[in-house]
BATOR-474465 format. One line per 10 residues: number of its first residue (from 1); their letters; for each residue x, y, z of C-alpha. Coordinates in nm, 3 decimals. Example, Ala and Ser with C-alpha at 12.3 -4.5 7.8 and 13.67 -1.06 7.14 Angstrom:
BEGIN
1 = AS = 1.230,-0.450,0.780 | 1.367,-0.106,0.714;
//
This chain:
BEGIN
1 = XXXXXXXXXX = -10.321,-2.160,-7.651 | -10.288,-2.158,-8.031 | -9.929,-2.193,-8.153 | -9.918,-1.848,-8.317 | -10.021,-1.681,-7.990 | -9.776,-1.891,-7.792 | -9.489,-1.790,-8.022 | -9.573,-1.421,-7.983 | -9.593,-1.454,-7.604 | -9.260,-1.640,-7.599;
11 = XXXXXXXXXX = -9.102,-1.374,-7.821 | -9.229,-1.103,-7.587 | -9.090,-1.275,-7.276 | -8.757,-1.373,-7.430 | -8.693,-1.025,-7.566 | -8.790,-0.845,-7.244 | -8.544,-1.068,-7.057 | -8.276,-1.023,-7.324 | -8.320,-0.645,-7.317 | -8.278,-0.637,-6.938;
21 = XXXXXXXXXX = -7.970,-0.859,-6.958 | -7.818,-0.638,-7.231 | -7.880,-0.323,-7.027 | -7.709,-0.480,-6.725 | -7.410,-0.556,-6.949 | -7.407,-0.193,-7.065 | -7.501,-0.292,-7.421 | -7.770,-0.041,-7.514 | -7.758,-0.125,-7.886 | -7.848,-0.488,-7.823;
31 = XXXXXXXXXX = -8.102,-0.383,-7.559 | -8.276,-0.158,-7.810 | -8.289,-0.441,-8.064 | -8.465,-0.663,-7.811 | -8.700,-0.380,-7.710 | -8.806,-0.340,-8.072 | -8.876,-0.713,-8.089 | -9.091,-0.732,-7.775 | -9.281,-0.418,-7.877 | -9.351,-0.578,-8.215;
41 = XXXXXXXXXX = -9.472,-0.896,-8.041 | -9.703,-0.685,-7.822 | -9.841,-0.495,-8.122 | -9.911,-0.826,-8.296 | -10.085,-0.965,-7.987 | -10.285,-0.644,-7.943 | -10.391,-0.660,-8.309 | -10.556,-0.995,-8.230 | -10.780,-0.826,-7.975 | -10.876,-0.984,-7.645;
51 = XXXXXXXXXX = -10.744,-1.331,-7.736 | -10.400,-1.174,-7.780 | -10.432,-0.987,-7.451 | -10.540,-1.306,-7.272 | -10.239,-1.487,-7.416 | -10.007,-1.214,-7.289 | -10.170,-1.229,-6.945 | -10.003,-1.565,-6.877 | -9.683,-1.364,-6.828 | -9.827,-1.188,-6.522;
61 = XXXXXXXXXX = -9.698,-1.490,-6.327 | -9.365,-1.529,-6.511 | -9.067,-1.612,-6.285 | -8.878,-1.298,-6.393 | -9.001,-0.969,-6.250 | -8.895,-0.774,-6.560 | -9.115,-0.994,-6.778 | -9.409,-0.979,-6.533 | -9.392,-0.603,-6.494 | -9.353,-0.534,-6.866;
71 = XXXXXXXXXX = -9.654,-0.753,-6.944 | -9.844,-0.581,-6.661 | -9.757,-0.241,-6.805 | -9.901,-0.347,-7.140 | -10.213,-0.500,-6.981 | -10.291,-0.226,-6.729 | -10.625,-0.139,-6.887 | -10.735,-0.490,-6.987 | -10.632,-0.678,-6.670 | -10.628,-0.380,-6.438;
81 = XXXXXXXXXX = -10.642,-0.541,-6.092 | -10.392,-0.816,-6.172 | -10.158,-0.581,-6.358 | -10.171,-0.315,-6.089 | -10.085,-0.576,-5.824 | -9.780,-0.688,-6.026 | -9.668,-0.328,-6.081 | -9.715,-0.235,-5.716 | -9.502,-0.535,-5.615 | -9.234,-0.446,-5.871;
91 = XXXXXXXXXX = -9.236,-0.079,-5.769 | -9.122,-0.175,-5.417 | -8.797,-0.319,-5.552 | -8.486,-0.165,-5.697 | -8.352,-0.133,-6.049 | -8.510,-0.102,-6.390 | -8.819,-0.312,-6.319 | -8.901,-0.102,-6.013 | -8.850,0.224,-6.201 | -9.057,0.108,-6.497;
101 = XXXXXXXXXX = -9.337,-0.008,-6.268 | -9.336,0.323,-6.081 | -9.353,0.515,-6.409 | -9.636,0.299,-6.546 | -9.840,0.350,-6.230 | -9.770,0.723,-6.238 | -9.880,0.751,-6.602 | -10.196,0.554,-6.520 | -10.281,0.787,-6.231 | -10.212,1.093,-6.449;
111 = XXXXXXXX = -10.438,0.957,-6.721 | -10.157,0.960,-6.978 | -10.104,0.581,-7.006 | -10.182,0.479,-7.363 | -10.016,0.147,-7.452 | -10.344,-0.030,-7.521 | -10.634,0.216,-7.538 | -10.990,0.087,-7.527;
//
């Protein structure tokens, strides 16, 4: 994977994890800062087209569920089967990852999901 793509993917993963950790500490301000950073990383990957999406797809097997499910939420259209499987697994759990996965799947079923339109 080219270094620029790898850095964006790493920034996405690190900031998703940091946001989750901040939320668990009750630090919404820091959590929001990390959310802005991972959203920016996703927008930059998405701007690169399918190579950026493919790079992000490596996170569908990340050790942390929050990172896997956030990447899956972003890739639901592009890597539908793999992303749906990750989200369905996450949705069975408890906490923020489970809630986020449930909401992503619900939005998909409603036809209102729009993170990465075709």
